C-alpha positions as CSV (number, residue, x, y, z in Angstrom):
1,X,0.0,0.0,0.0
2,X,1.5,3.3,-1.0
3,X,2.4,5.6,1.8
4,X,0.5,8.6,0.3
5,X,-2.7,6.5,0.3
6,X,-2.3,5.6,4.0
7,X,-1.7,9.3,4.7
8,X,-4.8,10.4,2.8
9,X,-7.0,7.9,4.6
10,X,-5.6,8.7,8.0
11,X,-5.7,12.5,7.4
12,X,-9.3,12.4,6.4
13,X,-10.0,10.1,9.3
14,X,-8.3,12.5,11.7
15,X,-10.2,15.5,10.2
16,X,-13.5,13.6,10.5
17,X,-12.8,13.0,14.2
18,X,-11.6,16.5,14.9
19,X,-14.6,18.1,13.1
20,X,-17.0,15.7,14.8
21,X,-15.7,16.5,18.2
22,X,-15.9,20.2,17.4
23,X,-19.5,19.7,16.1
24,X,-20.5,17.8,19.2
25,X,-19.3,20.7,21.3
26,X,-21.3,23.1,19.2
27,X,-24.3,20.8,19.3
28,X,-24.1,20.7,23.1
29,X,-23.8,24.5,23.3
30,X,-26.8,24.9,20.9
31,X,-29.0,22.5,22.9
32,X,-28.0,24.1,26.2
33,X,-28.7,27.6,25.0
34,X,-31.0,26.9,22.1
35,X,-33.8,25.1,23.9
36,X,-34.3,27.9,26.3
37,X,-33.9,30.7,23.7
38,X,-36.3,29.4,21.1
39,X,-39.8,30.7,21.3
40,X,-42.7,29.7,19.2
41,X,-44.5,32.5,17.4
42,X,-47.6,32.7,15.3
43,X,-45.5,32.5,12.1
44,X,-43.2,29.7,13.4
45,X,-45.3,27.5,15.7
46,X,-43.3,24.4,15.1
47,X,-39.9,25.9,15.9
48,X,-39.1,23.7,18.9
49,X,-40.1,20.5,17.0
50,X,-37.9,21.6,14.0
51,X,-35.1,22.3,16.5
52,X,-35.4,18.8,18.0
53,X,-35.4,17.1,14.6
54,X,-32.4,19.1,13.4
55,X,-30.5,18.4,16.6
56,X,-31.2,14.7,16.3
57,X,-30.2,14.7,12.7
58,X,-27.0,16.6,13.5
59,X,-26.2,14.1,16.2
60,X,-26.6,11.1,13.9
61,X,-24.4,12.7,11.2
62,X,-21.7,13.6,13.7
63,X,-21.7,10.0,15.1
64,X,-21.4,8.6,11.6
65,X,-18.5,10.9,10.7
66,X,-16.9,9.9,14.0
67,X,-17.3,6.2,13.2
68,X,-15.9,6.8,9.7
69,X,-12.9,8.7,11.2
70,X,-11.9,5.8,13.4
71,X,-12.4,3.3,10.6
72,X,-10.2,5.4,8.3
73,X,-7.5,5.7,10.9
74,X,-7.5,1.9,11.1
75,X,-7.4,1.7,7.3
76,X,-10.7,-0.1,7.0
77,X,-12.5,-0.2,3.7
78,X,-15.8,0.4,5.5
79,X,-14.6,3.9,6.6
80,X,-14.5,5.1,3.0
81,X,-18.2,4.0,2.5
82,X,-19.4,5.4,5.8
83,X,-17.6,8.7,5.1
84,X,-19.0,8.9,1.5
85,X,-22.6,8.0,2.6
86,X,-22.5,10.5,5.5
87,X,-21.2,13.2,3.2
88,X,-24.1,12.5,0.8
89,X,-26.6,12.5,3.6
90,X,-25.3,15.8,4.8
91,X,-25.7,17.4,1.4
92,X,-29.2,15.9,0.9
93,X,-30.2,17.1,4.4
94,X,-29.0,20.7,3.6
95,X,-31.0,20.6,0.3
96,X,-34.1,19.5,2.2
97,X,-33.7,22.4,4.7
98,X,-33.4,24.8,1.7
99,X,-36.6,23.3,0.2
100,X,-38.5,23.8,3.5
101,X,-37.2,27.4,3.6
102,X,-38.4,28.0,0.1
103,X,-41.9,26.6,0.7
104,X,-42.5,29.1,3.4
105,X,-45.7,28.7,5.4
106,X,-45.8,27.8,9.0
107,X,-43.5,24.8,8.7
108,X,-41.0,26.6,6.5
109,X,-40.9,29.5,8.9
110,X,-40.4,27.2,11.8
111,X,-37.5,25.4,10.1
112,X,-36.0,28.7,9.2
113,X,-36.3,30.0,12.7
114,X,-34.6,26.8,14.1
115,X,-31.9,26.4,11.4
116,X,-29.3,28.8,12.9
117,X,-29.2,27.1,16.3
118,X,-30.4,23.6,15.2
119,X,-27.6,23.0,12.7
120,X,-24.6,24.1,14.8
121,X,-23.4,20.5,15.1
122,X,-22.8,20.2,11.3
123,X,-21.3,23.7,10.9
124,X,-17.7,22.4,11.0
125,X,-18.4,20.1,8.0
126,X,-20.1,22.9,6.1
127,X,-17.1,25.2,6.4
128,X,-19.2,27.7,8.3
129,X,-20.8,28.5,5.0
130,X,-17.6,30.2,3.8
131,X,-17.2,27.4,1.2
132,X,-20.1,25.0,1.6
133,X,-19.6,21.4,0.9
134,X,-15.9,21.7,0.1
135,X,-14.8,19.3,2.8
136,X,-17.4,16.6,2.3
137,X,-16.9,16.6,-1.5
138,X,-13.1,17.1,-1.6
139,X,-12.5,14.4,1.1
140,X,-14.8,12.0,-0.6
141,X,-13.0,12.5,-4.0
142,X,-9.6,12.0,-2.2
143,X,-10.8,8.9,-0.5
144,X,-12.0,7.4,-3.8
145,X,-8.7,8.2,-5.5
146,X,-6.7,6.7,-2.7
147,X,-9.1,3.8,-2.4
148,X,-8.7,2.8,-6.0
149,X,-4.9,2.6,-5.5
150,X,-5.1,0.5,-2.4
151,X,-8.4,-1.3,-2.7
152,X,-6.8,-4.8,-2.8
153,X,-4.8,-4.2,0.4
154,X,-7.4,-2.3,2.5
155,X,-8.7,-4.2,5.5
156,X,-12.3,-5.1,5.6
157,X,-14.5,-4.0,8.6
158,X,-13.4,-7.3,10.2
159,X,-9.7,-6.5,10.0
160,X,-9.0,-9.2,7.5
161,X,-6.7,-8.2,4.6
162,X,-7.8,-8.9,1.1
């Protein structure tokens, strides 16, 4: 297995872990402050429900990136797939949030009101919206390039070399 391939997998794995831990801290801070700060209004009556769903979704995404990070550090093939799938889920989730915003109405307004606080957990993976999706897309492309070069030697999720 080429050294650069190992370095790519382990670097993406370390970044996944670091960004996940940062996101978990932000998620904790958002829940601690956000639950008490959010107030339902006539225009956004479902704000707390939207916040809860967003927080749960953020938690799942962060846990999946954390899992992928450890699998990549251990050079497991399943880490590439978990990272890729989670990156795709993150992008689809963001598109769905945008669709809710665009539809407006009481549900759209509630989602809009909860988005700033409810999505703090995934903010590190979004690049704080300075360059959205750069990390998920670039890291996935790097993993596929490295994975093609080392696919026969990557360990499976059971730790058995192929």
